[in-house]
C-alpha positions as CSV (number, residue, x, y, z in Angstrom):
1,M,53.8,251.6,83.5
2,S,56.7,253.7,82.6
3,Q,60.3,253.0,83.8
4,L,60.2,255.8,86.3
5,E,56.9,254.6,88.0
6,R,58.4,250.9,88.1
7,N,61.6,251.9,89.8
8,Y,59.4,254.1,92.2
9,K,56.9,251.2,93.1
10,M,60.0,248.8,93.5
11,E,61.8,251.1,95.9
12,H,58.6,251.3,98.2
13,L,58.5,247.4,97.7
14,L,62.3,246.8,98.7
15,E,62.0,249.4,101.8
16,K,58.9,247.3,103.3
17,N,61.5,244.2,103.5
18,K,58.5,241.9,102.1
19,F,60.5,240.7,99.1
20,N,64.3,240.3,98.4
21,K,65.8,242.4,95.5
22,E,65.9,239.6,93.3
23,V,62.3,238.7,93.7
24,V,61.1,242.3,92.7
25,F,63.0,242.7,89.7
26,N,61.7,239.3,88.1
27,M,58.1,240.6,88.9
28,T,56.0,241.8,85.8
29,D,54.4,245.2,86.0
30,E,51.4,243.7,86.8
31,Q,52.7,242.2,90.0
32,I,54.5,245.3,90.9
33,E,51.2,247.3,90.7
34,Y,49.2,244.7,92.6
35,F,51.7,244.5,95.6
36,H,52.1,248.1,95.9
37,W,48.7,248.6,95.8
38,L,48.4,245.9,98.5
39,Y,50.7,247.7,101.0
40,F,50.7,251.4,100.3
41,E,47.3,252.5,98.8
42,E,44.5,253.7,101.4
43,S,40.9,252.5,101.0
44,V,37.8,253.7,102.2
45,Y,37.4,250.6,104.2
46,D,41.1,250.9,105.9
47,L,39.5,254.6,107.4
48,M,36.3,252.7,109.2
């Protein structure tokens, strides 16, 4: 993932107030992508 994309997703996770800044900065790219998907991506099942 690019640094720009990583920063964008990190900002969203910090705004969600689920994680503190230190935890988010220590996450791997895969962890950031997973939690961003978990909290922000809509699924077809969300719409049912």
